[in-house]
C-alpha positions in Angstrom: 136.0 277.0 76.1 132.9 276.0 78.0 133.1 272.3 76.6 136.9 271.8 77.4 136.3 273.0 81.2 133.5 270.8 81.2 135.5 268.0 79.7 138.6 268.6 82.4 136.1 268.3 85.0 134.6 264.7 84.1 138.1 263.5 83.8 139.0 264.9 87.8 135.5 263.6 88.8 136.8 260.2 87.1 139.9 259.8 88.7 138.2 261.3 92.1 136.1 257.9 91.6 139.3 255.5 90.8 141.1 257.0 93.7 137.9 256.7 96.2 137.3 253.0 94.6 141.3 251.7 95.4 140.8 253.4 99.2 137.9 251.2 99.9 139.4 248.2 98.3 142.5 248.8 100.2 139.9 249.2 103.5 138.2 246.3 102.5 141.5 243.8 102.5 142.9 245.3 105.1 139.5 244.2 107.4 139.4 240.7 105.6 143.3 240.5 106.5 142.6 241.7 110.1 138.9 239.2 110.2 140.6 235.7 109.1 144.0 236.6 111.6 141.3 237.1 114.7 139.6 233.8 113.9 142.6 231.7 113.3 144.3 232.7 117.0 140.6 232.3 118.3 140.5 228.5 116.5 144.3 228.0 117.3 143.7 229.4 121.2 140.7 227.1 121.1 142.5 224.1 120.2 145.4 224.8 122.5 142.3 224.8 125.4 141.1 222.0 124.4 144.2 220.0 123.9 145.4 220.9 127.1 142.1 219.6 128.5 142.5 216.0 126.8 145.8 216.0 128.1 144.4 216.7 131.6 141.9 213.7 131.2 144.6 211.2 130.0 146.6 212.2 132.8 143.2 212.1 135.4 142.7 208.6 133.9 146.1 207.1 134.2 146.5 208.5 137.6 142.7 206.4 138.6 144.4 203.5 137.0 147.4 203.7 139.0 145.0 204.0 142.5 142.6 201.0 141.7 145.8 198.8 140.4 147.7 199.6 143.7 144.2 198.8 145.9 143.8 195.5 144.1 147.1 194.6 144.9 146.7 195.8 148.4 143.8 193.7 149.1 145.1 190.5 147.7 147.6 191.2 150.0 146.0 191.7 152.9 143.4 188.8 152.5 146.6 186.3 151.9 148.4 188.0 155.2 145.0 187.7 157.3 144.8 183.9 155.9 148.1 183.3 157.1 147.9 184.7 160.5 144.3 184.1 161.9 143.3 186.0 165.0 143.0 183.9 168.5 139.3 183.9 169.6 139.0 183.4 173.2 135.3 182.5 175.0 133.9 181.4 178.2 131.3 178.5 178.6 129.4 178.7 181.7 128.3 175.3 183.3 126.3 173.8 186.2 128.6 170.9 186.2 131.5 169.3 185.1 132.3 166.1 183.8 134.2 164.3 186.3 137.6 164.4 185.8 140.3 161.2 186.3 142.6 161.9 188.8 145.7 159.1 188.2 148.1 159.3 191.0 151.3 158.0 191.5 152.0 156.0 194.8 155.2 154.5 194.7 155.6 153.2 197.9 152.9 155.6 199.3 149.9 154.3 201.2 146.6 155.9 200.2 145.0 156.8 204.7 142.0 158.6 203.8 139.9 160.0 200.6 136.5 161.9 201.0 134.1 164.4 198.8 133.7 167.6 200.6 130.9 170.2 199.7 131.3 173.7 200.2 134.5 173.7 201.8 133.8 171.9 205.0 136.2 170.4 205.6 137.7 168.4 208.3 141.5 167.8 207.1 143.2 165.6 209.7 141.0 163.5 212.1 143.1 160.9 213.7 146.8 161.6 212.0 149.0 158.8 210.7 145.7 156.7 211.2 143.7 154.9 208.4 140.5 157.2 207.8 137.4 157.1 205.8 137.7 156.2 201.8 134.6 157.6 200.2 135.9 157.7 196.2 135.0 155.8 193.3 138.5 154.8 192.7 140.5 151.9 190.1 143.4 150.4 189.8 145.6 149.7 186.5 149.1 149.5 185.3 150.2 150.2 181.7 153.8 150.6 180.3 155.6 153.7 180.2 154.6 154.8 177.0 158.4 157.3 176.7 160.4 154.0 178.8 159.7 150.5 177.0 159.7 147.7 179.1 159.1 149.9 182.3 155.9 149.1 184.2 153.9 152.4 186.0 151.5 151.6 188.5 148.4 154.4 189.2 145.5 154.4 191.1 142.5 156.7 189.2 140.1 158.8 191.3 137.2 160.0 189.8 137.3 163.5 190.7 135.2 166.3 191.8 132.1 167.4 189.6 129.6 170.2 190.8 131.0 173.2 191.0 127.7 175.1 192.3 128.4 173.6 195.6 132.1 173.8 195.5 132.6 170.0 195.6 136.1 169.2 196.1 138.2 165.9 197.0 140.7 165.5 199.8 142.7 162.7 200.3 145.7 162.0 202.7 148.9 159.9 202.4 152.1 158.1 204.2 155.0 156.7 203.0 157.6 155.5 204.9 161.5 156.1 205.5 162.6 156.2 201.7 166.4 156.7 200.1 165.0 159.3 197.6 166.8 162.5 198.0 162.7 164.0 197.7 159.6 162.7 198.2 156.9 163.5 196.0 153.5 161.9 194.9 152.9 162.6 191.0 149.4 163.1 189.2 147.9 163.3 186.2 144.6 165.4 185.2 142.3 164.3 182.2 139.0 165.1 181.0 136.3 162.3 181.8 136.8 159.7 184.1 133.3 158.1 183.1 135.7 157.5 179.7 138.2 155.9 181.0 135.3 152.9 182.8 134.0 153.0 179.8 137.5 151.8 177.8 137.9 148.1 176.6 141.6 149.0 177.2 142.4 150.9 180.1 145.9 150.4 179.7 146.4 151.8 176.6 143.6 154.5 177.6 146.3 155.3 180.1 149.2 155.8 177.7 147.3 158.0 175.4 146.4 160.5 178.5 150.1 160.4 179.2 150.9 161.6 176.1 148.3 164.0 175.7 148.7 165.7 179.5 151.2 166.8 181.9 152.2 165.1 184.7 152.6 167.3 188.0 153.7 166.4 191.6 152.7 167.5 195.2 155.0 167.3 198.2 155.4 165.7 201.4 154.8 167.7 204.5 152.1 170.3 203.2 148.6 170.5 202.3 148.4 170.8 198.6 145.4 172.9 197.5 145.3 172.2 193.7 142.4 174.5 191.8 141.7 172.7 188.3 140.5 174.6 185.1 139.4 173.8 181.8 140.7 174.6 178.4 139.2 173.8 175.3 141.2 174.0 171.7 139.9 173.9 168.5 142.9 173.2 166.1 143.1 174.0 162.3 142.0 170.9 161.3 138.6 171.5 163.1 139.7 168.3 166.2 139.3 169.2 169.9 141.8 169.0 172.1 141.6 170.0 175.9 144.3 171.2 178.4 144.2 171.6 182.7 145.3 174.6 184.1 145.6 174.9 187.9 146.6 177.0 190.5 148.1 175.4 193.7 148.7 176.6 197.4 150.9 175.1 199.8 150.6 175.2 203.3 152.6 173.8 205.7 151.7 170.5 207.8 152.6 171.1 212.0 153.6 167.5 212.8 153.1 167.6 216.6 154.1 164.1 216.8 156.9 163.2 219.0 159.9 160.4 218.9 159.4 157.8 216.4 155.7 158.7 215.5 157.5 161.5 213.3 158.6 158.8 211.2 157.9 158.6 207.3 155.9 161.2 204.8 152.7 163.1 204.9 151.0 163.8 201.9 147.5 166.5 201.8 146.1 167.0 198.5 142.7 168.8 197.5 141.1 168.9 194.5 138.9 171.9 193.1 137.2 173.3 190.1 138.6 177.2 190.1 135.0 178.4 188.4 132.4 177.5 186.5 133.6 178.5 183.2 135.5 176.9 180.5 137.3 178.2 178.6 137.0 177.7 174.6 140.1 178.9 172.7 140.0 179.0 168.5 141.9 180.8 165.6 139.9 183.2 163.5 140.3 183.7 160.1 139.4 187.8 160.4 139.8 187.9 156.2 136.1 187.8 154.3 136.2 186.3 151.2 133.2 188.2 149.9 134.3 191.5 151.5 137.3 191.0 149.0 135.5 190.2 146.0 133.4 192.7 146.4 136.4 195.4 146.5 137.8 193.8 143.7 134.4 194.1 141.4 134.5 197.6 142.5 138.3 198.2 141.5 137.5 196.1 138.1 134.1 198.0 137.1 136.5 201.5 137.9 139.2 200.6 135.8 136.6 199.3 133.1 134.7 202.5 133.3 137.9 204.5 133.6 139.0 202.6 129.9 135.7 203.5 128.6 136.5 207.2 129.6 139.6 207.2 128.1 138.4 205.4 124.5 135.5 207.8 124.2 138.6 210.8 125.4 140.8 209.8 122.6 137.7 209.5 119.7 136.9 213.0 120.9 140.1 214.5 120.3 140.2 212.7 116.6 137.3 214.3 115.7 138.5 217.6 117.4 141.7 217.5 115.5 139.4 216.5 111.9 137.5 219.5 112.8 140.6 221.7 112.8 142.2 220.7 110.1 139.2 221.3 107.7 138.5 224.5 109.5 142.1 225.3 108.5 141.8 224.0 105.1 138.1 226.4 104.7 140.4 229.1 105.6 143.2 229.0 103.7 140.8 228.4 100.6 139.5 231.4 101.3 142.2 234.1 102.0 143.6 232.0 98.2 
C-alpha cells in the first residue's frame, strides 16, 4: 500500500512539473512575440520618421534651387535693363574765364552803330542816339552758302564774345535799320563755342556752315534792349564724342524814343551779351550696372546651386543606405521569428 501511494505521488509531481514547464514556455513565447512586435513597430516608426525627414530635405533643396534660379534670372534681367537705360549724370565745372565765344550777326540791311566791351555792368547804353559811336570789338566779316538753301548766299558779321565772367564782362551793340518793307524787323544771331577756332580755321565759310548745322539761330527785335545771358552745356555722347550747346536767358526792355518828326524813322536795336555764371554744365550718361557686381552675384548663386546639388546627392545616398539597413534588420527579425 505504501509503495503504491509513493508511486502515485511521483506521477502527480511529474505531471505538475510538466504543466509548469508548458506554462513557462507559453509565457516565454508571449514575451518573445511582444518584444518582436515592439521592435518591429519601433523600426517602422523610425523608418517613417527618417523618410519624412528625407522628403522635407528634398523639398528644401528644390525650394532653394528655385530661389537661386529666380535670383540669377532677375540679376541678368536687371543688368540688361540698366545697360539699355543709362542714368543721366549732371555736374558743374567752375571756371575763371571762358573761351571767348563767337557771335555771328546776320544784319541784312541793318547798320552797326557801336560795339564795346564793359565790365561790372558799368554800361552807358546810349550816348548819342542815332549817331555812330565807338566800335571797340574784334569782328570779322564772312560770307558762305546757306547749308539748307542751295545757292543762297549768307553774310555774317562775327564778333568776339565776352570772356572774363568774374569781372562780369559784357558786350553791348547798337544797330540801326532804315525803313523796310518787311512786316517784322529783327536781327538774327548765332552763338558758337570758340571765336579763336573761327579765326584759326583755314576755311571760314565751311566753319560757319558747320556751326549753322550744329547751333540754333536766335533773333532780337527792334525798339528793345535785349539782354542775353549765356550758359554753356557740354554733353558727352555714348560714343564718347562731346557736343557743346548754348543756353540763354533773354530779357527785353522797351526803348523810349524821344526823337521828333523825321528823326524817328527806322528801327533801333540794342543787344547785350553776358555770361550768366561761371559754371559749365557737363552732362553724360552713366551706366549704373556694375558687371563685377553682377558676376559676383551669379557666382554666389551657382555656388549655392552646386552646394544644394551636393547636399541632395548625399541625402539620396543616405536614404538608400537607411533603406538597405531597414531591409537587413527586417530580414533578421523574420529569420528570428521563423
